[in-house]
C-alpha positions in Angstrom: 35.0 62.3 72.3 36.9 63.7 75.4 38.2 67.1 76.1 41.8 66.5 74.9 40.5 65.8 71.4 38.7 69.1 71.2 41.6 71.4 71.8 43.3 73.3 69.0 46.4 74.7 70.6 49.3 73.4 68.6 50.4 76.0 66.2 46.9 77.0 65.2 47.7 80.7 65.5 45.0 83.2 66.1 42.5 81.6 63.7 41.5 78.8 66.1 40.6 81.2 68.9 37.6 80.1 70.9 36.4 83.7 71.1 35.0 86.0 68.5 38.4 87.2 67.4 39.0 84.0 65.3 35.6 84.1 63.6 35.4 83.9 59.8 34.3 87.1 58.3 30.8 87.5 57.0 32.0 87.7 53.5 33.8 84.3 53.9 30.6 82.8 55.4 28.6 83.9 52.4 30.7 82.2 49.8 29.1 79.1 48.2 29.7 76.0 50.3 31.5 77.7 53.1 30.4 76.4 56.5 29.5 78.9 59.2 31.7 79.5 62.1 35.4 79.7 62.7 38.2 77.1 62.5 37.6 76.0 66.1 34.0 75.4 65.4 34.7 73.4 62.2 37.1 71.3 64.2 34.7 70.6 67.0 31.8 69.8 64.6 34.1 67.6 62.5 35.3 65.7 65.6 31.7 65.3 66.7 30.6 63.9 63.3 33.6 61.5 63.4 32.6 60.3 66.9 29.0 59.8 65.7 30.2 57.5 62.9 29.9 59.9 59.9 33.5 60.2 58.7 32.7 61.5 55.2 30.9 64.6 56.6 33.6 65.0 59.2 36.3 64.9 56.5 34.7 67.8 54.7 34.7 70.1 57.8 38.1 69.0 59.0 39.7 69.4 55.6 38.5 73.1 55.6 39.9 73.5 59.1 43.3 72.0 58.1 43.4 74.2 55.0 42.9 77.3 57.3 45.3 76.0 60.0 47.8 73.7 58.2 50.2 73.7 61.2 47.7 72.3 63.7 48.6 68.8 64.6 45.2 68.2 66.4 43.3 69.2 63.2 45.4 67.1 61.0 45.2 64.0 63.2 41.4 64.3 63.3 41.3 64.7 59.5 43.5 61.6 59.1 41.2 59.6 61.3 38.2 60.7 59.3 39.9 59.9 56.0 40.9 56.5 57.3 37.4 55.6 58.4 36.0 56.9 55.1 38.4 54.6 53.2 40.8 57.3 51.9 43.9 55.5 53.1 46.4 57.4 51.0 45.2 60.7 52.2 45.0 59.5 55.8 48.6 58.2 55.5 49.8 61.6 54.3 48.2 63.4 57.2 49.4 60.9 59.8 52.8 61.2 58.3 52.8 65.0 58.5 51.9 64.8 62.2 54.5 62.1 62.9 57.3 64.1 61.1 56.4 67.2 63.0 56.6 65.3 66.3 58.3 61.8 66.0 57.3 61.1 69.6 53.6 61.1 68.8 52.8 57.4 69.2 49.3 57.7 67.8 50.5 59.4 64.6 53.0 56.5 64.2 50.2 54.0 64.7 48.0 55.8 62.2 50.8 55.8 59.7 51.4 52.1 60.2 47.7 51.0 59.8 47.2 53.2 56.8 50.4 51.8 55.2 49.1 48.3 55.8 45.8 49.1 54.0 47.8 50.3 51.1 49.8 47.1 51.0 53.1 48.5 52.2 53.6 46.1 55.1 57.3 46.9 55.6 56.5 50.6 56.3 53.6 49.5 58.4 55.8 47.3 60.6 58.4 50.1 61.0 55.9 52.6 62.2 53.8 50.2 64.3 57.0 49.1 66.0 57.8 52.7 66.9 54.3 53.1 68.3 54.6 50.0 70.4 58.0 51.0 71.6 56.5 54.3 72.9 53.4 52.7 74.3 54.1 49.0 74.9 51.0 48.6 77.1 48.6 49.6 74.3 46.8 46.4 73.1 45.6 48.0 69.8 49.2 48.9 68.8 50.6 45.5 69.7 47.7 43.6 67.9 48.3 45.7 64.7 52.0 45.1 64.8 51.5 41.3 65.3 49.2 41.1 62.3 51.5 43.1 60.0 54.4 41.0 61.0 52.4 37.8 60.4 51.5 39.1 56.9 55.1 39.8 56.2 56.1 36.3 57.3 53.4 34.7 55.2 54.5 36.7 52.1 58.2 36.4 52.6 60.3 35.0 49.7 63.9 34.8 48.9 64.1 38.5 48.4 61.8 39.6 51.1 58.1 40.2 51.2 56.3 39.6 47.8 53.2 41.7 47.2 50.7 41.2 44.4 52.2 42.2 41.1 55.8 41.6 42.2 58.0 39.1 40.3 57.5 35.6 41.7 54.3 36.5 43.5 51.8 33.5 43.3 48.1 34.1 43.6 46.6 32.1 46.5 44.3 29.2 45.4 40.7 30.0 45.0 38.9 29.9 48.3 42.0 30.3 50.4 41.8 32.6 53.4 44.2 35.4 53.4 45.2 37.8 56.2 42.3 39.7 57.6 42.1 43.3 56.6 41.3 44.8 59.9 44.3 45.8 62.0 42.9 48.7 64.1 40.0 48.9 66.5 38.0 51.5 68.1 34.5 52.5 69.3 31.9 52.2 66.5 34.2 50.6 64.0 36.1 47.4 63.6 38.7 49.0 61.3 39.5 52.6 62.1 42.5 53.7 64.1 40.5 55.2 67.0 42.4 56.4 70.1 42.2 54.2 73.1 40.7 55.4 76.4 44.1 55.6 78.1 45.8 57.7 75.5 47.1 60.8 77.2 48.4 62.9 74.3 49.9 66.4 74.7 50.2 68.7 71.7 53.4 70.7 71.3 
């Protein structure tokens, strides 16, 4: 994971200081289950675990960091990625959504919102946010591929009153053995499904 993903400088306050001033007090460290270090260290360790393909462990550390610094977009984005890779799509969507609402120009947060919505079966919301991501970064192949697949799914499911999802009136189960749309709409290093950032992403936190 490169340097820009290890910064915590977007509303994290004093608690994410890289120096000793932001360290968690000894009393806090001694509480049962409390990891050692300060918020910045939790973030870095969580990001490293995520990069190593251990999203469940990363989620635990990043959730603590986000609880301590709820206004940090960098921490929330990393947490959302860990949750997505761990299969917690609803939680991931909420954190991507929080980042996107705080900064609507954040193309990656819009992308994450879109792929998480698709995993939850909300392809209309998925198409909306993936389209925003593509509009902001039209050269990004991952964004465009995800949008194409979501739109293809909408087209395949479209009925007289719009897309029909399982459980909706008029929805027909596909015949046994029929192939449906593939589940994977993101891509990234170490996974065929997670919404990992691309190498050319050049995000600046506000």
